[in-house]
N, C-alpha and C positions, 0 to 999 in steps of 0.2 A: 596805555593802562587798561586795554579792553583784555588783556590775558588775566585780569585777576579774577575773572568768572572762573577762568580754568584752574585757577588756584584753590578756588572755593570749591570744585567738583572733586578735584583729588583732595582736597584736606575733609573733605565729607566722606568719600570714601577710606581714609586715613582713619579718621573717628570711627566710622562702621567695623574697621577690626578690633579697636579699642573697646566699643561695647558689644561686641560678640564676646570678646574674651571676658568681660566679667558677666556676661548672661551666659555661658555656653552651656553650663550645667543646668540652667533653670527649666527649659524645655525636656529635659532627659532626665529631671531629679527623681522621677518615679524608677525608672528605670534603674538608676545608679544605686538607688536607695535598697531596691531589692536586689541587686547583683551583690552590695557589700553591706547588706543590713543596718542603715542608717537612720536614726528618726530628726526628730524636725530641728532639735538642738543643736544634734552633728551639721545638719544640711546649712541650718543659721552661723554655725563655726566656719563653714566652710567659705560662706559668702563675706562672713566677717573680717577672717585671716588675708582674703583678697585684698581687700579695702584698706587695712592698718598698713599693708607693703606698697598698696597704692596711694596711700596717704606719704608716708616716707618717702616714696620717691618722687614727689612732687618737685620740690625745690631742685635736686640735683638737676632733674629732667629739664626744670625751666632755666635756670643759670647757663646750663650747657647752650641751649638752644638762644639763648641773648649773645653768648661769648662766640659760639662759634656758626650758627646759622640753622635756620629751620629745617633745611631740606635735607642735610645729612642725619641729623638727631631724629628725625619722624622715621628714615628709613631704618636706620637703626632697631628702632622699639617697635617696629611691623615685624621686622625680621625675628627679632628676639621673641616678640609674641608668638609667630607661629611655631618657634621651636618648642616653646614651653607648653603650646596646645598639643602637639605630638606628645609630649612627657605626660601631661594628663591622661592621655589615652591608655597608657602603659599602665597606670597604678594599679596594683592587684591589693591595695591595704588603704584603711581611713588615713593612715599617717601619710601615705604616699600622696593620696588627691591634695591633702592639707598641702605637703610643700609643693606640689605644681601650681596649686592655687597663688600661694606667696610669690613664686616665678612670674607667675601671668600677672598677678598686681602690680611687681616691678616692669614687667615690660608695658602694658599697657598703660602705666603711667606717662609714659612719654608722646603721646598723642594732642592730648586738650590742651594742656596748658602751651605746648608748644605751635601748633595751628593756632590758637587764639591770638599769639603774637603775631606771627605772619600774616593772619589776615587783617591785624590793627594795621599794622605798615601797606596793605595793599588797598584798603577800602578807606574811604573817607569818612569823617564822624556823620555825613548826610544818609551813608549807607551801612554805619556802622550793626546798628540794633538790625536789620535785616541781614546781614552777611552772618553775624555772630549768631542769632537763632536759628538761622538756614543751618549752619555749621553743626550748632547743636542738636537740631531736630534729626539729624543724618542720623546720630546713634539710635535712631528706632529701628533702621535697617536691621543693622547690627543683632536688635534686640528681639527682632520679629524672624532671624535667619535663626536664632538659637531656640526661641520660643515656638516655632513652628514648622521651619524646613529642616531642622537637625532631626528633630522625634518624627518625621514624615520618612525620612533617608533611614532613620533607624531602624524602621519600622520596615518598610516597603522597597527598599534598596540596598543596603549594607547589612551587615550580620549581627549590628548591637549598636549600641552606643558609641563602644570604644571606635570602630569603623566609621561609621560619621561624623565623629570628632577630627579624624585623621584627613577625612576628604577637605573638612572646612580649614585646615592648618593648612594645606596646600593651597585654598584659594587664598588664603590671608597672606601667604608668600607671594602670590601672583601679584596681588597690590602692593606688596611691599616695593617690588619691582617697578612697577607703574609709578609710583610715587616718586622714589629717586630719579626716574627720568622726567618727569613734569614739573614737580615742584619748584618753585625757587621762592628763597628765603627773603628777598624787598625788591621793588620794581627798579630796572636799571636807574642808578644816579641816588638812589635813597641809601640812606645807612642800614646795612642787614644786620648790625652786631653793635653790643655795647662793653666797653672795657669794664665798667662799673657798673653792672645791672643793679645790684639790689642796694641801697642805702640804709644803713643802720639806721638813721633818724625815722626812717619810717615806720618803725616799732612803736613808735609813739604818736601814730598819725590817728587821731580818732576817728576821722573817717574811714580809713583803712579797716578800723575793727568793726565799723557799722557795716560795711560792704561784707565781710566774714561773717558776722552774724546771719544777717539776710541769705546770703549765698548757701549757710549751712543749714538753713531750713530748707532750701530745697532739695540737696543732698541727703539730708536726715530722711525725710519724705520720700524719696527715689531708694534710698538703702532699704526702708522698711515694705515698700510697696513692691518695687522691679524682682527682687528675689522672690518673693511670697505670691507674685501675680499669678502664674502658670500654675503653681502647685492650688493656689486658694481656688481656681476656676475649675480644676479637674477634681479637686474634692467634693464640690456641689455637684457636677457630674456624676460621681461615685456616688454620694448620699443618694442618689436618686435611680441607682442600680445599674447602670451603664457599668461594661467591663473598663478595667485599665488603660487597655491600647486606645480605644475610641475614646475614652474620658481625657486622654494626654491629647489627642488630635482634636477634638472637642473646643478645650481648653484654648488651646493654641487658635483657633478660630475666633473665640470670643476677646482674646487678647488683644488681638486685631485690633481691636476700637480703640483701646486706649494707643496703641501704634498710629493709628490713624488720626486722633486727637493730637498726637505731638508731631506730626508731619505736617498736618493742616493749620493747626492752632498757633503755633509757636511762631513759626515765619511769619504769619499775620501780626500776631501782637508785637514782633520785634519793627515790622514795617510801620507799625502804628506808633512805635514809642520813637522813632526817628521824625515822625511829625509833632508828637507832643512834646518832645524837649526843646524844639524851637519855641515852643508856648509856653514854656518854665514849667514844664511838669518834668521832674528828674526820672530816669529810670530805675532809681533805686525806689522811688515812692509808689511806682508802677508794681514793683518786684515784692514788696510789703504786702499789697494789698494781693498779689495770687500765691503768697505763703500763708494769707489769712483764710482764702478761699479751700486751699489744699486742706488744712483742718478741719473745715466744716464738710468738706468730703468724705476724709475720714470716718467722722462721725456718722455720714449717711450711709457707708457701704455695707453693715451688714444687713441694709433695707434690701439690696438685692439678692437674698440668698433666696428667696423664694420667686423672682422674676428676673429671668435672663435677661429680658428689656431692660429694668430698671438697672441690672447690674451692668449690662453695655453701656447705657448712658453716663452713668458714674465711670464707668472706665472710660470713655472719650474725655469728659471734662477733666478728669486726672490725668490723660494725656497732655492736655495742655496747660494746666495750672502748676503741675510739679516740676515742669521742665523748662521753665522760663529764667534759671539760671544764667543764661548767656546774658541778660540784662543787665546783670551785677558784672560779668566778664567786659562788656561795652562801655559802661559806666566808669570802671576801672582804668580802661586803655584811656579815657579820655581824661580821667585826673592827673594818672602817672605817666603819661605816653608812651606809645608804640615801641618804642625802643626795649622800654624796662617792663611790657605786659606780661612777657612769660614766666619772669622771676618774681614777679608781685604776685601773678595768678599762682605760682608755683607756694609762694607762701601762705597765701589764702586757701587755696586749695589742701595744704596741710592738715590745716585745721578742721576745715569742714569734712573732708573725707575721713580724719579720726573720730570725729563729732558722728558721720553716719556710720560707721566701722562700728561703733560702740553701739549705736542703735540697733543695728540689726543684729549685734551679738545678745543684747538683752532681749530682743524682739522673742525669738525663739522659747528662752526661758519664760519669761512671760507670760507667753501664751499659753504653757501647761501648768503654770503655776496659777495663773485666773482660770481656768478650766473649772467650772462648776459642774459638768458632766462628762466625768472620764469616758474616754470610748468614745466621744463624738469630736471628731476631727474639726467639724466647723468651728464647734464653741473656742478652741485654741486661739482660732484668728481675732475674736474680740481684745485679747491683752495686745495681739498683735499689734492692731490697728491702734492702742489707747497710746502705744510709744510714738507714732505717727503724729497723733494729736498733740499729746504734751510738747515734741519736738518743733513743729510748726509753731505752736501757740508763744514757746518760751523763748524762741529766736527772732520771731518777728516782733514781739511786745519789747524785748532789749532794742533791738534793730530800729526802731521805731521811736524809741528816745535816745538813740546816740543821732538818729539821724535828724530831731529838733534839736538837739544841742549844737550841731554843727550846720544848722541851717544857714544860708547867706555864704556859705565858706565853698560852696561845689561850682566850681569852672567847668564847663566844657571844652578842650582844647580843639581850636579848629585845624589842627595840621593832624 
């Protein structure tokens, strides 16, 4: 079973490609918008169409993985992701950008739920929190590449955002080849597939709906904060008189604090959750606490406008709090079993991603509508962060009520 760490490493590489796909335009958003004349509502729509496609593709990928094995499915998804990134780089109009973002969303959906199921088969409950959170935290690498490496390549190495995207698409294809070679669907002698991975009786399972609500809180916050992160930081620097190119690079550096919080804090909390479960504190309870913390951090975010130090601290804390959705993945695996994890996660993630995509779509419009100082780009973010606050509070509150109603029914599987 020592090979489980190899599975985790290549699963993390796979998730890096998925996270890069969803974030590929955020670090170069200023260049794309300048090239094709896009405003914030159009950029928000680009993010939301990706996630609508991502949401609707969850269930097919999840069921396919549980029925035919995670290795084949994740390899196919990564190669498809590479192809759609090449397509995105050829876009000559806003409509073409939207089309390739939709295709990108379909492709990238085939990694998280697939590998979550594979990891649940390779790791025991005693390591499931750590393995799932380490896997989830690896998305920070893809996001970091999108927000820092791609704009740097676009400015200093390639001849623009299109060529830098092509370079990354080629790198994604290479990762796909490595994953096909090294990944395995399950340990030798263990069941790797399930003939009927999703039972309709699950639709009436209140505990599953509690998981869906809490997980949605994380996804809503990520969909609000992730796409606007680099843009927000760049606008702060631009408001201080920094040229566009320098502002984009400086914003990427500042956003690394968010990614650092994700890389360090998320696996640490996952490890702690493995110990807390043994003491009777469920992963779901811990997750609810972090969704509520995220709502508080959204409220505090405007404080950082005048101080990059405060902003950096808030970015770091948000990197921890809003990326703990793998706690729900681990809890779900322990409730419904490893052989059904990908399929059930596909069902759960469909609802969560639809909620996140809708929140992202609303955020751009609400940011403009609630701007009391037209022409001040920073004022637009107050409406954007408000969507995050409301989304987190609603999902955490309803999720808490459901958790209270089903208390005593949560049973952790030992296999």
